[in-house]
N, C-alpha and C positions, 0 to 999 in steps of 0.2 A: 729495905730488903725484907726485914721482918714483916713489914706490913703487906708486901707483895705475896710472901709465902702464906700469910694468913688468909688473904683473899683467895688465893689458888686453892688452899685446903677447904675453904668454905664452899667454893664452886664444886669441887669434887664430891664433897659430902652431900651437897644438895642434889647433885646429879645421881648419886648412888641411891639416895633415899627415894628420889622420884622414880628411878628404874625399878626399885623393889616394889614400890606402890603399884606401878603399872603392871608388873608381873603378877602381883597378888590379885589385882583387879581382873587381869586377863584370865587367870586361873579360875576366879570366881565366875566370870562370864561363861567360860567353857563348861563349868559344872552346871550352870543354869541351862545352857543350850543342850547339854547331854540329857538333863532331866526332862526338858521339854520334848526333845526328840524321842526319848524313851516313852513318854506319855503318848505321843502321837503314834508310835509303833504299837503300843498296847491297844490304843483305840482302834487302829486299823485292823489289828489282829482280831479284836472282838467283833468288828463289823464283818470281817472275812468269814468268821465262823458262822455267823447268821446267813451270809450269802451262800456259803457252801452247802447249806441244807437244801437250797433250791437251785443251785447252779454248779455244775461240775467244772473244776478248774481246767480240765483238759480241753474245753471249748475255748481255745485261745485263737481268735480269728486273725490277730496280727501275726502271730508266729507261723500260722499256716500259710498266710499270704506271702511270707518271705521265702518259703521253700521253692525250689525251681519247678517242681511238678505240682504246685498248689492248684487246687480247683478254683473256679470262679467264686469270688466272695458273694455269698447269698445272705438272706435275712437270718437263717438259722432257726433253732428251736425257740419257743417262747418260755421265758423264765419268770416274768412278772416280778422283777427285783424291786420295782417301785412299791409293790404291795407287800411282799413277804418281808422285806427289810424295812418296812415302815415302822417307826417308833410306836409303841403301844400307847403313848401319851396323846397321840393325835386322834381326832374323831374317827370312828369306824365308818367303813365305806358301805353305801347302800346296796350296790349291785354285788354280784358274787360270781367268781370264776374259780373252779376247783380242779381244772384239768391238770395244772402243774402239780398240785398236791397228789393227784392220782398217779402221776408218773414219778413221784418221789419214792425211792425204795426204802427210805427211813420210816415213812409212814405207811406206804402200801407196798410191801415186799412182793416181787413178782414170782417168787418161788412158792407162794401159797397156791395150792391146787385149785381151790374154789373160794369164792367170796364168803360163803357161809362158814368156811374154816378160818377166816381172817380173825386174829386174836381180838377180843373185846377191848383190850388195852389200846391197841392201834386205832380202833374206831373212836374210842374216847379221846385220844390225842388229836385225831383229825378234827373232831368237833370243837375241841378246845382252841386249836389254832385258828379255825375259821371264825369262831365267835370272837376271838381277839382282834381279827382284822376286819370282819364284816359285821354289819348290823343285821344279824340273823333273826328273822321273825320268829315268834314263839311257835312251838309245836311243828317245826319244819325240820327237825333233826333227822327223822326217818327219810324224808324226801332227799335231804342233802346226802345221806349215805348211799341212797340208791343212785343218785347222780354220779357220785364218786365211783361206785362199783361199775357202772356202765363204762365210764371213761377208763377205768383200770383194765377192764376186759378188752376194750379197744386198743389200749396200749400194748398188752400182751399179744394181741392178734397182729398188730403192726410189726412188732419185733419178729414174730415168726414168719410173716409174709416177706419182710425185707431182708432179714439177716440169717435165717435158718436154712441149712442145707444138710440133710441127713448123711450125705456122702462125705462131708468135710470133717476133719478131726476137730477135737475140742479146742486145741490151741488156736487153730485158724478162726474158728467161730468166735473165740474170745477177742482176738485181734480185730475182727471186722464188725464187732457188735456196736450198737449205739452206745456212746460213752455215758449216757444218762443211766444205763442199766448197770447196777453194781455187780462186780465180778462174782462174788460168792453166790448171790442170788441167781445170776445168769447161768452159772454152772449147774445149779439144781434145776433150773427151768429147762435147760437143754436135756438133762437126764430124764425129766418128765416127758419131753417130746419124743425121746428115743425109746421110751418104754413101750411094751407090747400093748398095754392098756390104751395109750394114746393112739398108736397105730391101728388098733382095732376099731376105734371110733372113726378114723378116717376111712377105713375100708367098708364100714357098715353104711346103712342108709339112715337118713335123718328121721327122727321119730315123727309119727303123725300127731295131730292135736288130740286125738282120742287117747293115745298112749300118754301124752303129757298130762291130760286131764286125770287119767287114772293114777298117775304117779303123784300128782299134787293133792288129790282129794280122797286118798285112801290111807288107812292106818298102816303101821308096819306089818301087821298080819294080813293085809290085803282087804280088809273089810272097809266098806264105804264110810265116809265121815258123817253122813246124814242120810235120811230117807230120800231126800230130793236127789242127792248124788247117786244113790242106788238106782233110782228110776231112770236118771239120765244115762248111767252106764249101761243099764239093761237095754235101753232103746238104741244106744250106739252099737252094742254087741249084736243086736238083731240086724242092723243095717250092714255091719261088717260081714255077717254070715251070708248076706245076699250078693256080695262081691264075687266076681269070677275068680277062679283059682290063681290065674296068672296076673291079677290086677291088685295093686296096693292102693290104700287110701292116701293119696297124695295131698299135701297141704294146698288148699285152694279156697276160693271164695264160696264154693258150694260143696266142700268136703263133708264128711259125716258129722263132724263136730258142729259145723255151721248149720246143718240141717236140723240138729237136735237143739242146740243152744240158741241159734239165731244168728243173723248177719252181724258182722263186726261194725263197730262205730267208725265214722270217718277218721282217718289218721292213725289208726292203731289196729293191731292184730292180737286177739286174746291168746293167752298161753305162751307168748313169746317175750314178755317183759318189756322194759323201757327201750326205746331206740329202734324197735322194729316196726316199720309201717308198711302199708300195702305196696308202695313203689319198690321197696327192697325185695319183697318175695315174688310178686307177679307183675312187675313193671309199672309204668305210669298208669294210674287210674284217673280218668277225668272226673272232675268234681260235678256236683249236681248242676251248678250254674253253667258249666261248660257243656254238659249234655243238653240242657235246655236251649242253649245258643245254637248248637249243631242242629237240633230238631227244627228250630225256627228258621234257620238258614235253608234247610232242606225243603221245608214247606214253602218258603218264598220262591225257591227255585222251581218247585213243581207248579206253583201258581203261574209263574211266568211261562213255563213250558205249555200249560193248558191254553194260554192265550196265543201261543205260537204254533199250534197245530197247523201243518202245511208249510212250515218254514224249513229251510235247509239247515242240516246239522252235520257236524263232524263226529264220527264214531271213534272213540278213544279205546285204547287197549286196556284190558283188565289188569295187566301186570305192569304196564308203563303208561301212566296218564299223559305223558308227553308224546306218545306215539299215536298217530292218526291211522286208523285201519281203512276207513272208507268214508264216503259222503253220501247222504241220502236225504229223504224228506220224512217228517213226522206225520204218520197217518192217524194214529190213535194213542190216547193215554188212558183209555177206559180199562180198568182192571179186569173186566169181564170179556174183553176182546180176546179171541183165540188166534194164536199163531202156531201152526203145526199141531193143531188139535190140543193145545195147552193154553189155558187162560194166562193173560199177561201177569195179573196180580199187581199189588201196589208197587209203585216206584219203577215200573217198567214201561217201555214205549214200543209201539209197532212202527218199524222203520222200513221204508222202501229204499233199497240200495241202488244208487245211480252211478256212483264212481267207486271203483275198487283200487285201493292203494297198496295193500298188503295181501296178495293173493293166497299165500300159503297159511295164513293165520286161521285158526279154528274158531268156530262159533261157540258162544257160551251155551246156547240152546239149539243144537243141531236137530234137524228133523228131515225125514225122507231123503231126498237127494242133496239137500243143502247141508253140507258138512263144514266146508271152508268158505272163505270170502269169495274165492274165484267162482263158486257155485251160486252166489247170491245176486249177481247183477240183474237188476230189474225185479227181483223177488222181495218178499217180506221177511223180516227177521225181528226177533225180540231182543231188546238191549236195555241195560239199566240206565235210568235217567241221569244218574250222577256221572256217567261216562259219555255224556253227549254235550257238545258245545254248539250253541246256535250261531250260524253264519249270518251276520246282519246284512251282508251285501248280496246274499243269494236268496231269491224267493221263487217259488214254483207255483 
């Protein structure tokens, strides 16, 4: 009996010791897991701080897609997290993209009225961040800042175009703003837009290039910065005085500035800074190669027409090249040939009208009793060569 009690006591003791050891070991493991989880949380928090500099947490696409009235999920803004959250220990990137930096209010606050008033400390911080991520070539800091300033102005312009309405209260504007725009800065920006100074700019006319040249190349007291500038301004002033009273010097390819300074180089317009090119101000301008190609095509067409004097042609409308006005025969392409006591001139043809399709249409060069196509049947008219199509099947 005593031996059985001893064995039972030994088993109970061993079980108790084992349980205590297991409890101690479990507690130790829990402490290790807690420490590991705490370290992971701290690491995630530090990474989150870096990411938040270049991405607003309110852009949660998943949460938006769960709402019943959620819009269709799209690509969304560009944040370049792979670049801005890239460890500084990795090699720097060769190419450069600074658009996200220009839209970051911590580096480029949008409530600054003008880029020239941007604090120097902010500009220094921008360059430091870019040099940390990108392999910036030497002596390109000035160009980099100009590139950022252009994208910063475009960003402010985009905000005003998409989200600003002077009739809406401030609270509504804040709710409907782009979430990348910081609230404090956006409030000040809206106040600037609502100011009389800003409204006066919108009501006024855009400055001419002569006015911009005067503002950029004169001292504060109004005196020219050099003798060359003084001569240029005097010549511009003389041409301005020759303008009619009701006519302004509109910005154009042959405005007063271009007449004095010279034509602009391809792809840029002087006095308007970076990003403004000829297609922005006065539409698409064909390149030199395109102009040469058009000239060669026209010459080839004229040569073919010379060979086909006496052939049947379709006469097309001046306003609608798909509309056929009449049909006739080419009698002459000699520029000295007279039709209605007026020489044809280059790129015009003398046509004898044989079939009239649009009777009420007017002639480009009416004369005597020939005013509309219904008057021209059997008569001679002058018509531009590029508005004629040779009918291969008809010969006279």
